[in-house]
ZAMI-228569 format. One line per field, with one value per residue: z, y, x of N, C-alpha, C, O in turn. Coordinates in nm, 4 decimals, always signed. Example, Ala and Ser with C-alpha at 12.3 -4.5 7.8 and 13.67 -1.06 7.14 Angstrom:
BEGIN
n.up <- (+0.7800:+0.7080)
n.north <- (-0.5690:-0.2250)
n.east <- (+1.3190:+1.2850)
ca.up <- (+0.7800:+0.7140)
ca.north <- (-0.4500:-0.1060)
ca.east <- (+1.2300:+1.3670)
c.up <- (+0.7800:+0.7870)
c.north <- (-0.3300:+0.0030)
c.east <- (+1.3200:+1.2900)
o.up <- (+0.8465:+0.8039)
o.north <- (-0.3319:+0.1138)
o.east <- (+1.4236:+1.3409)
END
This chain:
BEGIN
n.up <- (-0.0005:+0.0820:-0.1317:-0.3514:-0.2673:-0.2657:-0.5389:-0.6502:-0.5277:-0.6269:-0.9053:-0.9308:-0.8545:-0.5821:-0.4022:-0.3493:-0.3917:-0.1975:-0.1950:-0.0132:-0.0340:+0.0878:+0.1136:+0.0505:+0.1146:-0.0590:+0.0641:+0.0143:-0.0535:+0.1829:+0.3428:+0.2084:+0.2340:+0.5154:+0.5584:+0.4162:+0.5692:+0.8086:+0.7354:+0.6680:+0.9169:+1.0797:+0.9532:+0.9741:+1.2572:+1.3414:+1.2373:+1.3818:+1.6446:+1.6245:+1.5957:+1.8498:+2.0107:+1.9143:+1.9939:+2.2644:+2.5481:+2.6595:+2.4748:+2.2941:+2.0496:+1.7657:+1.4906:+1.1893:+1.1191:+1.3666:+1.4880:+1.3280:+1.3825:+1.6539:+1.6377:+1.4996:+1.6819:+1.8984:+1.7907:+1.7463:+1.9927:+2.0893:+2.2240:+2.3253:+2.3472:+2.3260:+2.2294:+2.3201:+2.4005:+2.5561:+2.6070:+2.6969:+2.4841:+2.2912:+2.4221:+2.4362:+2.1648:+2.1013:+2.2582:+2.1323:+1.8838:+1.9670:+2.0365:+1.7880:+1.6268:+1.7467:+1.7114:+1.4281:+1.3603:+1.5001:+1.3635:+1.1086:+1.1707:+1.2521:+1.0138:+0.8470:+0.9867:+0.9644:+0.6916:+0.6513:+0.8259:+0.7535:+0.8691:+0.8914:+0.7911:+1.0290:+1.0072:+0.7427:+0.7490:+0.9360:+0.7924:+0.5848:+0.7303:+0.8341:+0.5977:+0.5134:+0.7305:+0.6894:+0.4514:+0.5413:+0.7292:+0.5612:+0.4054:+0.6063:+0.6872:+0.4533:+0.4460:+0.6830:+0.6103:+0.4095:+0.5616:+0.7324:+0.5429:+0.4578:+0.6977:+0.7174:+0.4933:+0.5674:+0.7999:+0.6858:+0.5205:+0.7181:+0.8471:+0.6386:+0.6053:+0.8589:+0.8514:+0.6414:+0.7503:+0.9639:+0.8239:+0.6945:+0.9105:+1.0174:+0.8104:+0.8049:+1.0510:+1.0370)
n.north <- (-0.1207:+0.1346:+0.1817:+0.2154:+0.4442:+0.6248:+0.6311:+0.7330:+0.9864:+1.1013:+1.0981:+1.2695:+1.5126:+1.6007:+1.6882:+1.8722:+1.8600:+1.9891:+2.1801:+2.0342:+1.7776:+1.7121:+1.6163:+1.8245:+1.8470:+1.9543:+2.1850:+2.1565:+1.8918:+1.7576:+1.8479:+1.7380:+1.4655:+1.4351:+1.5033:+1.2981:+1.0794:+1.1417:+1.1195:+0.8481:+0.7310:+0.8224:+0.6993:+0.4268:+0.3827:+0.4652:+0.2631:+0.0427:+0.1235:+0.1302:-0.1443:-0.2362:-0.0984:-0.1542:-0.3309:-0.3140:-0.2408:+0.0198:+0.1812:+0.4756:+0.5143:+0.4349:+0.4220:+0.4196:+0.6797:+0.8076:+0.6990:+0.8027:+1.0728:+1.0699:+1.0021:+1.2235:+1.4278:+1.3462:+1.3547:+1.6220:+1.7316:+1.8509:+1.7322:+1.4950:+1.5263:+1.4242:+1.1744:+0.9105:+0.6708:+0.3561:+0.1072:-0.0774:-0.1394:+0.0440:+0.2830:+0.2570:+0.2643:+0.5218:+0.6600:+0.5984:+0.7148:+0.9763:+1.0373:+0.9988:+1.1672:+1.4228:+1.4667:+1.4686:+1.6751:+1.8856:+1.9005:+1.9723:+2.2219:+2.3583:+2.3509:+2.5046:+2.7486:+2.8106:+2.8538:+3.0655:+3.2671:+3.2782:+3.1544:+3.0525:+2.7603:+2.6106:+2.4030:+2.4151:+2.6664:+2.6097:+2.4222:+2.5845:+2.7665:+2.5907:+2.5197:+2.7677:+2.8116:+2.6023:+2.6874:+2.9216:+2.8208:+2.6638:+2.8666:+3.0051:+2.8155:+2.8035:+3.0684:+3.0648:+2.8841:+3.0330:+3.2470:+3.1117:+3.0264:+3.2763:+3.3622:+3.1808:+3.2628:+3.5245:+3.4732:+3.3311:+3.5301:+3.7121:+3.5636:+3.5435:+3.8126:+3.8664:+3.6932:+3.8094:+4.0565:+3.9808:+3.8699:+4.0983:+4.2634:+4.1063:+4.1081:+4.3776:+4.4130:+4.2510)
n.east <- (+0.0816:+0.1943:+0.3714:+0.2053:+0.0715:+0.2883:+0.3543:+0.1174:+0.0996:+0.3326:+0.2923:+0.0766:+0.1656:+0.1538:+0.3331:+0.6381:+0.9923:+1.2413:+1.5547:+1.6991:+1.6234:+1.3853:+1.0467:+0.7776:+0.4570:+0.1666:-0.0698:-0.3462:-0.3628:-0.2914:-0.4991:-0.7248:-0.6652:-0.6723:-0.9391:-1.0678:-0.9786:-1.1074:-1.3785:-1.3924:-1.3251:-1.5380:-1.7563:-1.6820:-1.6396:-1.8881:-2.0524:-1.9526:-2.0163:-2.2956:-2.3465:-2.2716:-2.4566:-2.7152:-3.0042:-2.9737:-3.1689:-3.1792:-3.0600:-2.9766:-2.8819:-3.0121:-3.0253:-2.8235:-2.7689:-2.7934:-2.5675:-2.3629:-2.3993:-2.3334:-2.0607:-1.9572:-2.0121:-1.8584:-1.6027:-1.5631:-1.5680:-1.7974:-2.0070:-2.2617:-2.5409:-2.8756:-2.8223:-2.6269:-2.3718:-2.4482:-2.3530:-2.0578:-1.8872:-1.9778:-1.9143:-1.6353:-1.5708:-1.6525:-1.4714:-1.2268:-1.2791:-1.2993:-1.0320:-0.8923:-1.0485:-1.0301:-0.7588:-0.7352:-0.9192:-0.8031:-0.5599:-0.6536:-0.7604:-0.5274:-0.3862:-0.5518:-0.5408:-0.2675:-0.2485:-0.4289:-0.3359:-0.0746:+0.1513:+0.4884:+0.6671:+0.8535:+1.0339:+1.1213:+1.2441:+1.4454:+1.5966:+1.6862:+1.8412:+2.0353:+2.1612:+2.2638:+2.4370:+2.6182:+2.7352:+2.8565:+3.0372:+3.2002:+3.3146:+3.4489:+3.6393:+3.7884:+3.8894:+4.0409:+4.2405:+4.3669:+4.4596:+4.6345:+4.8205:+4.9115:+5.0251:+5.2378:+5.3822:+5.4483:+5.6017:+5.8125:+5.9158:+5.9945:+6.1939:+6.3776:+6.4459:+6.5543:+6.7778:+6.9157:+6.9687:+7.1299:+7.3444:+7.4308:+7.5061:+7.7070:+7.8949:+7.9698:+8.0874:+8.3079)
ca.up <- (+0.0001:+0.0797:-0.2646:-0.4346:-0.2169:-0.3128:-0.6841:-0.6785:-0.4872:-0.7176:-1.0390:-0.9278:-0.8085:-0.4518:-0.3213:-0.4161:-0.3189:-0.1883:-0.2180:+0.0866:-0.0586:+0.1750:+0.0485:+0.1069:+0.0596:-0.0824:+0.1719:-0.0240:-0.0510:+0.3222:+0.3875:+0.1517:+0.2958:+0.6521:+0.5481:+0.3781:+0.6881:+0.9043:+0.6853:+0.6811:+1.0586:+1.1273:+0.8991:+1.0292:+1.4000:+1.3525:+1.2132:+1.4971:+1.7582:+1.6005:+1.6239:+1.9953:+2.0754:+1.8684:+2.0737:+2.4085:+2.5758:+2.6929:+2.3712:+2.2249:+1.9126:+1.7068:+1.3456:+1.1452:+1.1245:+1.5069:+1.5138:+1.2585:+1.4622:+1.7758:+1.6030:+1.4673:+1.8056:+1.9844:+1.7286:+1.7515:+2.1363:+2.1197:+2.3212:+2.2636:+2.3475:+2.3686:+2.1819:+2.3847:+2.4077:+2.6877:+2.6227:+2.7131:+2.3491:+2.2306:+2.4894:+2.3943:+2.0264:+2.1061:+2.3143:+2.0252:+1.7855:+2.0269:+2.0252:+1.6468:+1.5731:+1.7976:+1.6443:+1.2881:+1.3569:+1.5415:+1.2513:+1.0038:+1.2182:+1.2464:+0.8727:+0.8004:+1.0509:+0.9073:+0.5575:+0.6601:+0.8938:+0.6880:+0.9490:+0.8110:+0.8373:+1.0979:+0.9560:+0.6205:+0.7906:+0.9974:+0.6852:+0.5156:+0.8196:+0.8363:+0.4695:+0.5206:+0.8258:+0.6253:+0.3568:+0.6191:+0.7871:+0.4519:+0.3711:+0.7192:+0.6776:+0.3384:+0.4884:+0.7825:+0.5363:+0.3439:+0.6671:+0.7745:+0.4350:+0.4653:+0.8163:+0.6793:+0.4005:+0.6464:+0.8849:+0.5969:+0.4802:+0.8352:+0.8671:+0.5325:+0.6388:+0.9758:+0.8070:+0.5598:+0.8425:+1.0372:+0.7297:+0.6704:+1.0276:+1.0312:+0.7104:+0.8416:+1.1696:+1.0112)
ca.north <- (-0.0002:+0.2573:+0.2027:+0.2696:+0.5803:+0.7060:+0.6485:+0.8218:+1.1227:+1.1520:+1.1209:+1.3766:+1.6358:+1.6411:+1.7421:+1.9170:+1.8234:+2.1093:+2.1651:+1.9428:+1.6459:+1.6895:+1.6285:+1.9245:+1.8195:+2.0706:+2.1969:+2.1032:+1.7457:+1.7169:+1.8767:+1.6371:+1.3373:+1.4368:+1.5012:+1.1623:+0.9948:+1.1722:+1.0616:+0.7023:+0.6973:+0.8461:+0.5932:+0.2966:+0.3745:+0.4750:+0.1301:-0.0406:+0.1667:+0.0839:-0.2880:-0.2540:-0.0366:-0.2129:-0.4406:-0.2822:-0.1765:+0.1613:+0.2470:+0.5937:+0.5023:+0.3383:+0.4146:+0.4518:+0.8269:+0.8398:+0.6600:+0.9015:+1.1952:+1.0462:+1.0081:+1.3633:+1.5071:+1.3090:+1.3959:+1.7679:+1.7617:+1.9295:+1.6582:+1.4004:+1.5658:+1.3148:+1.0477:+0.8741:+0.5247:+0.2992:-0.0174:-0.0603:-0.1392:+0.1726:+0.3859:+0.2401:+0.3101:+0.6680:+0.7081:+0.5888:+0.8175:+1.1047:+1.0566:+1.0188:+1.2820:+1.5471:+1.4817:+1.5087:+1.8075:+1.9819:+1.9132:+2.0505:+2.3601:+2.4144:+2.3669:+2.6196:+2.8688:+2.8436:+2.9072:+3.1951:+3.3649:+3.2834:+3.1076:+2.9834:+2.6260:+2.6227:+2.3009:+2.4707:+2.7720:+2.5477:+2.3649:+2.6964:+2.8177:+2.4934:+2.5317:+2.8916:+2.7894:+2.5164:+2.7719:+3.0129:+2.7415:+2.6289:+2.9894:+3.0326:+2.7214:+2.8492:+3.1887:+3.0252:+2.8249:+3.1426:+3.3209:+3.0277:+3.0337:+3.4116:+3.3629:+3.1085:+3.3475:+3.6354:+3.4181:+3.2983:+3.6580:+3.7662:+3.4882:+3.5841:+3.9487:+3.8546:+3.6357:+3.9103:+4.1620:+3.9211:+3.8615:+4.2353:+4.3116:+4.0248:+4.1529:+4.5091:+4.4046:+4.1707)
ca.east <- (+0.0002:+0.2760:+0.4308:+0.0980:+0.0518:+0.4009:+0.3423:+0.0044:+0.1345:+0.4363:+0.2357:-0.0238:+0.2325:+0.1017:+0.4418:+0.7600:+1.1125:+1.3247:+1.6989:+1.7550:+1.5686:+1.2710:+0.9172:+0.6871:+0.3256:+0.0826:-0.1676:-0.4778:-0.3518:-0.2950:-0.6354:-0.8160:-0.6317:-0.7255:-1.0843:-1.1044:-0.9571:-1.2140:-1.5040:-1.3817:-1.3322:-1.6753:-1.8422:-1.6424:-1.6694:-2.0338:-2.1054:-1.9134:-2.0975:-2.4322:-2.3491:-2.2714:-2.5725:-2.8405:-3.0550:-2.9721:-3.2989:-3.1665:-2.9796:-3.0299:-2.8317:-3.1041:-3.0049:-2.6866:-2.7605:-2.7643:-2.4280:-2.2787:-2.4104:-2.2563:-1.9174:-1.9243:-2.0144:-1.7459:-1.4762:-1.5492:-1.5750:-1.9160:-2.0861:-2.3511:-2.6812:-2.9652:-2.7696:-2.5012:-2.3572:-2.4793:-2.2792:-1.9125:-1.8301:-2.0100:-1.8358:-1.4960:-1.5618:-1.6618:-1.3448:-1.1265:-1.3142:-1.2657:-0.8876:-0.8590:-1.1213:-0.9711:-0.6304:-0.7564:-0.9822:-0.6999:-0.4671:-0.7201:-0.7670:-0.3917:-0.3532:-0.6271:-0.4859:-0.1376:-0.2707:-0.4978:-0.2524:+0.0552:+0.2636:+0.5899:+0.7062:+0.9834:+1.1254:+1.1814:+1.3351:+1.5623:+1.6806:+1.7518:+1.9459:+2.1447:+2.2308:+2.3420:+2.5459:+2.7171:+2.8077:+2.9409:+3.1465:+3.2923:+3.3880:+3.5364:+3.7521:+3.8688:+3.9605:+4.1409:+4.3517:+4.4377:+4.5305:+4.7476:+4.9206:+4.9698:+5.1127:+5.3612:+5.4567:+5.5028:+5.7087:+5.9243:+5.9751:+6.0632:+6.3168:+6.4706:+6.4931:+6.6436:+6.9042:+6.9861:+7.0190:+7.2400:+7.4561:+7.4767:+7.5770:+7.8295:+7.9910:+8.0150:+8.1728:+8.4244)
c.up <- (-0.0004:-0.0577:-0.3590:-0.3961:-0.2699:-0.4636:-0.7207:-0.6445:-0.5803:-0.8540:-1.0423:-0.8748:-0.6771:-0.3605:-0.4104:-0.3305:-0.3185:-0.2100:-0.1239:+0.0707:+0.0280:+0.0964:+0.1233:+0.0400:+0.0461:+0.0183:+0.1338:-0.0221:+0.0937:+0.3777:+0.3356:+0.2115:+0.4376:+0.6513:+0.5113:+0.4968:+0.7905:+0.8626:+0.7038:+0.8279:+1.1146:+1.0797:+0.9624:+1.1769:+1.4270:+1.3360:+1.3318:+1.6191:+1.7438:+1.6325:+1.7746:+2.0597:+2.0348:+1.9602:+2.2228:+2.4393:+2.6045:+2.5868:+2.3100:+2.0800:+1.8463:+1.5563:+1.3140:+1.1480:+1.2670:+1.5390:+1.4486:+1.3382:+1.5896:+1.7487:+1.5716:+1.5932:+1.8953:+1.9226:+1.7330:+1.8950:+2.1736:+2.2298:+2.2500:+2.2519:+2.3930:+2.3266:+2.2473:+2.3960:+2.5494:+2.7098:+2.6367:+2.5748:+2.2777:+2.2906:+2.4493:+2.2524:+2.0209:+2.1603:+2.2076:+1.9193:+1.8390:+2.0091:+1.8800:+1.5923:+1.6189:+1.7302:+1.5013:+1.2807:+1.4004:+1.4321:+1.1389:+1.0431:+1.2125:+1.1016:+0.8155:+0.8580:+0.9913:+0.7678:+0.5644:+0.7185:+0.8397:+0.7738:+0.8610:+0.8740:+0.8993:+1.0510:+0.8306:+0.6576:+0.8542:+0.8937:+0.6111:+0.6001:+0.8278:+0.7097:+0.4685:+0.6163:+0.7647:+0.5253:+0.4305:+0.6768:+0.6787:+0.4124:+0.4819:+0.7145:+0.5645:+0.3774:+0.5908:+0.7150:+0.4678:+0.4462:+0.7139:+0.6693:+0.4370:+0.5857:+0.7855:+0.5892:+0.4748:+0.7333:+0.8020:+0.5541:+0.5962:+0.8594:+0.7627:+0.5612:+0.7554:+0.9366:+0.7255:+0.6477:+0.9219:+0.9465:+0.7054:+0.7891:+1.0513:+0.9301:+0.7414:+0.9603:+1.1382:+0.9060)
c.north <- (+0.1273:+0.2859:+0.2640:+0.4151:+0.6726:+0.7313:+0.7456:+0.9654:+1.1833:+1.1852:+1.2381:+1.5077:+1.6889:+1.6972:+1.7920:+1.8706:+1.9452:+2.0783:+2.0659:+1.8012:+1.6116:+1.7097:+1.7306:+1.9060:+1.9470:+2.0681:+2.1353:+1.9504:+1.6950:+1.7375:+1.7694:+1.4989:+1.3281:+1.4308:+1.3629:+1.0658:+1.0166:+1.1085:+0.9097:+0.6597:+0.7137:+0.7347:+0.4582:+0.2846:+0.3925:+0.3387:+0.0371:-0.0052:+0.1189:-0.0649:-0.3146:-0.2085:-0.1008:-0.3280:-0.4148:-0.2033:-0.0268:+0.2419:+0.3666:+0.5972:+0.3929:+0.3192:+0.4481:+0.6035:+0.8712:+0.8112:+0.7589:+1.0328:+1.1836:+1.0576:+1.1504:+1.4484:+1.4728:+1.3555:+1.5460:+1.8196:+1.8494:+1.8622:+1.5778:+1.4518:+1.4490:+1.1787:+1.0219:+0.7227:+0.4738:+0.1682:+0.0137:-0.0558:-0.0079:+0.2855:+0.3787:+0.2920:+0.4622:+0.7264:+0.7055:+0.6959:+0.9560:+1.1336:+1.0851:+1.1449:+1.4146:+1.5719:+1.5306:+1.6484:+1.9153:+2.0066:+1.9966:+2.1981:+2.4288:+2.4415:+2.4913:+2.7503:+2.9089:+2.9017:+3.0479:+3.3017:+3.3707:+3.2442:+3.0355:+2.8476:+2.6345:+2.5174:+2.3500:+2.5783:+2.7139:+2.4859:+2.4735:+2.7518:+2.7219:+2.4999:+2.6572:+2.8766:+2.7041:+2.5967:+2.8661:+2.9390:+2.7036:+2.7485:+3.0241:+2.9431:+2.7642:+2.9715:+3.1576:+2.9625:+2.9337:+3.2225:+3.2418:+3.0309:+3.1695:+3.4225:+3.2937:+3.1949:+3.4626:+3.5872:+3.3872:+3.4259:+3.7213:+3.6958:+3.5262:+3.7203:+3.9432:+3.7966:+3.7368:+4.0186:+4.1088:+3.9122:+4.0002:+4.2891:+4.2337:+4.0704:+4.2913:+4.5028:+4.3273:+4.2211)
c.east <- (+0.0860:+0.3358:+0.3270:+0.0747:+0.1634:+0.3905:+0.2294:+0.0414:+0.2401:+0.3774:+0.1387:+0.0340:+0.1739:+0.2085:+0.5540:+0.8776:+1.2035:+1.4726:+1.7655:+1.7020:+1.4472:+1.1411:+0.8329:+0.5513:+0.2443:-0.0318:-0.3018:-0.4764:-0.3620:-0.4363:-0.7317:-0.7909:-0.6875:-0.8780:-1.1362:-1.0890:-1.0686:-1.3455:-1.5037:-1.3917:-1.4724:-1.7671:-1.8111:-1.6795:-1.8183:-2.0991:-2.0758:-1.9987:-2.2419:-2.4457:-2.3508:-2.4030:-2.7062:-2.8809:-3.0499:-3.0985:-3.2892:-3.0924:-3.0523:-2.9804:-2.9138:-3.0820:-2.8588:-2.6655:-2.7307:-2.6172:-2.3314:-2.2796:-2.3265:-2.1064:-1.8740:-1.9178:-1.8956:-1.6133:-1.4557:-1.5562:-1.6950:-1.9969:-2.1917:-2.4933:-2.7658:-2.9125:-2.6345:-2.4916:-2.3887:-2.4032:-2.1294:-1.8449:-1.8558:-1.9294:-1.6874:-1.4756:-1.5659:-1.5307:-1.2338:-1.1537:-1.2795:-1.1176:-0.8483:-0.9224:-1.0644:-0.8369:-0.6455:-0.8169:-0.8842:-0.5989:-0.5247:-0.7303:-0.6317:-0.3505:-0.4227:-0.5714:-0.3511:-0.1499:-0.3315:-0.4055:-0.1109:+0.1725:+0.3626:+0.6219:+0.8449:+1.0818:+1.1960:+1.2815:+1.4611:+1.6535:+1.7550:+1.8659:+2.0635:+2.2269:+2.3190:+2.4588:+2.6550:+2.7986:+2.9031:+3.0599:+3.2476:+3.3772:+3.4872:+3.6596:+3.8455:+3.9509:+4.0682:+4.2624:+4.4348:+4.5189:+4.6523:+4.8578:+4.9897:+5.0634:+5.2443:+5.4472:+5.5220:+5.6172:+5.8314:+5.9946:+6.0507:+6.1953:+6.4222:+6.5285:+6.5900:+6.7780:+6.9853:+7.0430:+7.1374:+7.3634:+7.5151:+7.5539:+7.7059:+7.9346:+8.0455:+8.1110:+8.3010:+8.5126)
o.up <- (-0.0751:-0.0962:-0.4370:-0.4835:-0.3135:-0.5095:-0.8101:-0.7239:-0.6088:-0.9119:-1.1472:-0.8525:-0.6639:-0.2529:-0.5287:-0.2109:-0.4238:-0.2395:-0.1513:+0.1524:+0.0399:+0.0224:+0.2454:-0.0755:+0.1301:+0.0528:+0.2160:+0.0077:+0.1213:+0.4515:+0.4125:+0.2365:+0.4759:+0.7333:+0.5671:+0.5212:+0.8513:+0.9452:+0.7492:+0.8592:+1.1890:+1.1574:+0.9998:+1.2172:+1.5259:+1.4111:+1.3763:+1.6888:+1.8404:+1.6904:+1.8219:+2.1517:+2.1139:+1.9978:+2.3003:+2.3667:+2.5758:+2.6077:+2.2785:+1.9981:+1.8669:+1.5008:+1.3980:+1.1765:+1.2873:+1.6079:+1.5078:+1.3587:+1.6275:+1.8283:+1.6125:+1.6085:+1.9606:+1.9956:+1.7245:+1.9165:+2.2780:+2.3188:+2.1288:+2.1531:+2.4896:+2.3824:+2.2323:+2.4006:+2.6487:+2.8239:+2.5931:+2.5531:+2.2115:+2.2191:+2.4309:+2.2233:+1.9449:+2.1132:+2.1957:+1.8708:+1.7637:+1.9701:+1.8520:+1.5199:+1.5399:+1.6956:+1.4588:+1.2026:+1.3436:+1.4100:+1.0806:+0.9603:+1.1723:+1.0718:+0.7455:+0.7866:+0.9705:+0.7291:+0.4915:+0.6668:+0.8768:+0.7543:+0.7670:+0.9940:+0.8299:+1.0549:+0.8139:+0.6036:+0.8295:+0.9052:+0.5780:+0.5486:+0.8285:+0.7139:+0.4274:+0.5871:+0.7861:+0.5150:+0.3873:+0.6735:+0.7021:+0.3887:+0.4532:+0.7355:+0.5795:+0.3457:+0.5869:+0.7579:+0.4679:+0.4199:+0.7328:+0.7034:+0.4202:+0.5768:+0.8233:+0.6050:+0.4491:+0.7404:+0.8448:+0.5511:+0.5767:+0.8887:+0.7943:+0.5432:+0.7525:+0.9826:+0.7398:+0.6232:+0.9453:+0.9894:+0.6970:+0.7711:+1.1004:+0.9624:+0.7060:+0.9673:+1.2135:+0.8764)
o.north <- (+0.2202:+0.4020:+0.3539:+0.5004:+0.7845:+0.8427:+0.8290:+1.0563:+1.3030:+1.2890:+1.2999:+1.6035:+1.8085:+1.7484:+1.7590:+1.8452:+1.9983:+1.9648:+2.0184:+1.7141:+1.4947:+1.8070:+1.7232:+1.9440:+2.0365:+1.9619:+2.0680:+1.8875:+1.5993:+1.6530:+1.7161:+1.4238:+1.2253:+1.3619:+1.3158:+0.9817:+0.9215:+1.0501:+0.8511:+0.5621:+0.6280:+0.6817:+0.3840:+0.1875:+0.3401:+0.3027:-0.0376:-0.0941:+0.0727:-0.1068:-0.4034:-0.2728:-0.1010:-0.4112:-0.4854:-0.1100:+0.0467:+0.3600:+0.3606:+0.6738:+0.2740:+0.2144:+0.4969:+0.6500:+0.9628:+0.8890:+0.7945:+1.0952:+1.2778:+1.1165:+1.1931:+1.5313:+1.5606:+1.3919:+1.5930:+1.9407:+1.9147:+1.9293:+1.5904:+1.4221:+1.3813:+1.0771:+1.0999:+0.6542:+0.5403:+0.1237:+0.1187:+0.0247:+0.0459:+0.3736:+0.4817:+0.3562:+0.5242:+0.8305:+0.8006:+0.7602:+1.0427:+1.2445:+1.1833:+1.2211:+1.5081:+1.6856:+1.6232:+1.7315:+2.0245:+2.1201:+2.0806:+2.2872:+2.5448:+2.5431:+2.5720:+2.8496:+3.0272:+2.9886:+3.1378:+3.4131:+3.4598:+3.2951:+2.9656:+2.8262:+2.6624:+2.5407:+2.3291:+2.5816:+2.7628:+2.4958:+2.4579:+2.7805:+2.7651:+2.4869:+2.6522:+2.9237:+2.7308:+2.5766:+2.8873:+2.9897:+2.7107:+2.7350:+3.0682:+2.9898:+2.7609:+2.9785:+3.2171:+2.9853:+2.9279:+3.2606:+3.2980:+3.0374:+3.1780:+3.4849:+3.3426:+3.2008:+3.4954:+3.6536:+3.4147:+3.4315:+3.7778:+3.7596:+3.5393:+3.7418:+4.0070:+3.8442:+3.7472:+4.0677:+4.1811:+3.9438:+4.0157:+4.3539:+4.2898:+4.0710:+4.3199:+4.5807:+4.3411:+4.1594)
o.east <- (+0.0553:+0.3494:+0.3584:+0.0596:+0.1363:+0.4160:+0.2441:+0.0172:+0.2368:+0.4093:+0.1206:-0.0400:+0.1479:+0.1778:+0.5632:+0.8625:+1.2389:+1.5101:+1.8757:+1.7320:+1.4107:+1.1268:+0.8190:+0.5319:+0.2527:-0.0835:-0.3640:-0.5780:-0.4344:-0.4868:-0.8118:-0.8852:-0.7435:-0.9386:-1.2353:-1.1755:-1.1178:-1.4158:-1.6020:-1.4599:-1.5202:-1.8467:-1.9018:-1.7435:-1.8695:-2.1898:-2.1629:-2.0476:-2.3026:-2.5459:-2.4218:-2.4536:-2.8005:-2.7984:-3.1145:-3.1329:-3.3837:-3.0650:-3.1712:-3.0313:-2.8895:-3.1152:-2.7833:-2.5551:-2.6510:-2.5512:-2.2295:-2.1755:-2.2570:-2.0333:-1.7660:-1.8281:-1.8392:-1.5211:-1.3423:-1.5509:-1.6939:-2.0491:-2.2096:-2.5603:-2.7307:-2.9538:-2.5405:-2.5938:-2.3592:-2.3913:-2.0822:-1.7543:-1.7670:-1.8816:-1.6225:-1.3747:-1.4916:-1.4848:-1.1565:-1.0606:-1.2352:-1.0812:-0.7795:-0.8582:-1.0517:-0.8048:-0.5764:-0.7706:-0.8825:-0.5567:-0.4562:-0.7114:-0.6223:-0.2876:-0.3614:-0.5568:-0.3244:-0.0718:-0.2897:-0.3978:-0.0345:+0.2829:+0.3246:+0.6049:+0.9427:+1.2026:+1.3161:+1.3921:+1.5713:+1.7757:+1.8725:+1.9740:+2.1788:+2.3492:+2.4349:+2.5687:+2.7733:+2.9196:+3.0164:+3.1720:+3.3683:+3.4972:+3.5985:+3.7715:+3.9677:+4.0696:+4.1759:+4.3755:+4.5577:+4.6329:+4.7602:+4.9759:+5.1114:+5.1691:+5.3508:+5.5692:+5.6378:+5.7206:+5.9435:+6.1176:+6.1583:+6.2964:+6.5404:+6.6484:+6.6953:+6.8818:+7.1072:+7.1532:+7.2343:+7.4743:+7.6370:+7.6569:+7.8039:+8.0534:+8.1599:+8.2061:+8.3973:+8.6149)
END
């Protein structure tokens, strides 16, 4: 399945690859994927909850529509209202849906907020800064090598001058 997912996303241009080789998925793709996951989870857990709740004498979840409503309300943390699970299985399913639903809904909200308010991706900024730092460090190393070479040249020139001055003073005194 992951290979099929990778091929589909690559063929449909759902992401770009930056200078650092990192995949950056397009926002609409992530949004649609999260929305699809949410719909599938609501439908699946709604069906499971209906199976647990059907037949219980005190059950308020009587139809698939009730179960869908219950899943939507639990995933958005609004609450149940008159429809709530009464069986342990139904309550467990609602709890799992709550965890997944809150995560997905929170992710969708964060995605929308970042697009609307224009927040930048800190991971991208960090990669850019690391790249700039690597360039600065490479240039620094290059400059240090040049300085070391210049130091050697200056020391060599000083030694030559000192020898010449010593030779000159020795020839004048002798």
